[in-house]
N, C-alpha and C positions, 0 to 999 in steps of 0.2 A: 504493500500500500504506500502511495506517495501522499504528500501533504500540501495543502495550501496554507500559507502563513498570511494572515490579514493584519497588517499593522494599522492600527486605528479602528479596531473592531468595536462596534457598539450595537445597540439593540435595533437599529434601523438598517442601513445599507449593509453594515458588516455582517449582521445575522442573516440577512437575505442572501448575501454572497456565500456565506458559510453553508447554508442549507442547499443552495444551488449546486455547489461543488461536492458537498457530501453525498447528495443523491447520485452523483456520478462515480462514487467510490473513493473520494478523497478523505483522508484524515484532515482535521482542521486545527490549526494553531491560531488562537484568538489573542491578539497582542494589543494591549492598551495599558493605561497607567493605573486603573482601578482594579485591584485584585478581586473584590467582591463582584464587580460587573463581569469580568471575563470568566470567573468561576460559574456565575449564574448562566451565562450564555453557553458555556461548555456543558453544563448540566442539562440544559434544554436539548442540546444536540445528542447527548448520550441517551437521554430518555427516548429519542427517536431511533436509537440503534446505531448512531454514528460514533466514530472515534474523534474525540476533541479534548483539548486542554487549553488553559489560559496562562499567559505570560505577561509580565509587567515591567518591561524595560522603560527607561527614559529615552525617547528618541533623540534628545539633545546630548546624549552620552553614548558615543559610538561603541564603546566597550560593552555597555549593558545590552545594546541591540545584538551585537555579535554573540554574547553569552546566551541571550534568550533564544535566538534562532538555532544555536548549537544544541541547546537543551531540547527544543522542539524536534529537531532532526533525530536526536537520540531516543526520544520518548514516543514519537509518532511515526517517523519514517522520513525519508529524504524529501526535501522541499522541491516540488515540481513547479509550483506557482507561488510567486510572491506578489502580494498586492500592497502597495504603499499608499495609504489614504488617511493619515492621521488628520484630525480636525484642528485647524490652527486656532490659537487663543485669540480672544477678542482684542487684547492689547496689541496684537500685531497689525491691527487695521486702523492706523492713524492717518489723518489727512497729510498730504505730501508736505505742506509748508510747516507742519508741526512735527515732522519726523526728523529725528537726529540720527547720527551714525550709530549711537548706542541702541536705538530702537530697532535697528536692523539685525543685531546680533542674534536675538532669539529666533526670528523668522528664518534666517539663513541656516542656523544650526538645526532647526526643526525640519525644514523642507529640503535642504541641500545636503548637509553633513549626515543627517539621519538616513536619507535616501541612499547616499553613497555607501555608508556602512552596511545597510541592509542588503544592497545589491551585491557588494563584494563578498559578503558572507554566504549568500545564496548561490552565486554563479558557479563556484567549484562543484557543488553538489549536482547542479543541473548538467554540468559537463560530464560528471561521472555517470549519470543515468542516460545521457545522450540527447536530452531535450529539456525544455523548460519554458516558462513564460514569466516575464516581469511586467506587472500592470501598475501604472501610475495614474491616480485619480485626482483631478484638480477641478477647481471652479473656473469660471470664465476669465478671471483676472490673470490666469496663466498665459493667455494669448491676447487679452485686451486689458492692459493695465488700467486700474481705477484709481483716481486721485484721492479717494477716501479710504482706500485699503492698500496703502503704500507698502507696508511690510510684506503682505502676501503677494502683491504684484511683483515686487522685486525678487522675493524668494521663489515663487512659483516659476518665474522666468528662468532662474538658475536651475531649478529642478527639471524644467522642460528641456533645457539645453543638454543637461547631463543625460536624460532619458533618450533624447534623439541620438546623441553620440553612442550610447549603449546599443540602440537599435541598429545603427550602421555597423558597429564593431562586431556584433554577435550574429548578424544575419546569416552568415555561412556556417554557424555552429548549431543550427536547429534550436536556438534560443530566441524566442520572439519577445520583443519589447514593445509595449503599446501604452499610449496615454489616452485616457477617456476624459474629455472635457464636459462637465455638467454645469450648464449655465442657468440652472433653476433650483428651486428648493425641492429637496427630496420628500416624497410623501406629502405633497402640498394639495392633494385632491385630484390632480390630473392622473388618469390611469397610466399614461406613459412615463410619469414621473415617480412611480412607486419604486420602492426598494427592489421588489421582485422583478420589475421590468428592467431596471438598471443591472441587476444581477444577471439576467439573461443576456444583456448586451456584453457584460464582461466575460461570461462563458463563451459567447460567440467570438470575442476577440482572442481568447485562448485557443479555441478550436480552429477558427478560420485563418488566423495568423496573417491578417491582411495589412492595411496601412498602419503606420506608426500612430498617427493621431486620428481619433474617432470622436465625433461630437454626438452627445446624447440627443441633442437637437440643435439646429442652427442658432448661432448667437443672434440676439435681437439687433435690428438695424440701428 
């Protein structure tokens, strides 16, 4: 059995993705900061007969990410799919003229350093099994910077560049790298905006292995 590791797992999209991949035979590593939350999510999945466990690294601490993914591999099986989708903190979203250099440290550690640490830990295992998928999930500010969300705009741009470079570098190794841009609120009442619908889209990105960047729907004009 191989594993999907979901960094930023919560009861919305994270759980929907976990269920979608678990139905296909994946074990699930639920990765977030709150131990009670990930334990509860893992318990739900186990009640449905799936293999799952929770892990609580700090994505701003690369060593803790490496350790968590190493434990997940040992306890659940090799990581075939890594989803990097932690939810940025509200303090990362300051207006541009109020943003100082110090305000960018957190967002960049969160979205860039964390993503690099997670990918570098997962890629050797994907190479060992001969295939894999890295999925990066971002809001619209990753491709259209917003003046009121400066930290995430800058950090998501860096994460996007890194993911694109990974896509190009790994294309010949049967390791697909994809980015899903979600320009709307998840579970906001629109059927196509539901966690289950987005989970299906991420499953398709894993199986179809198409373009690097996929939009859950077009950005507003």
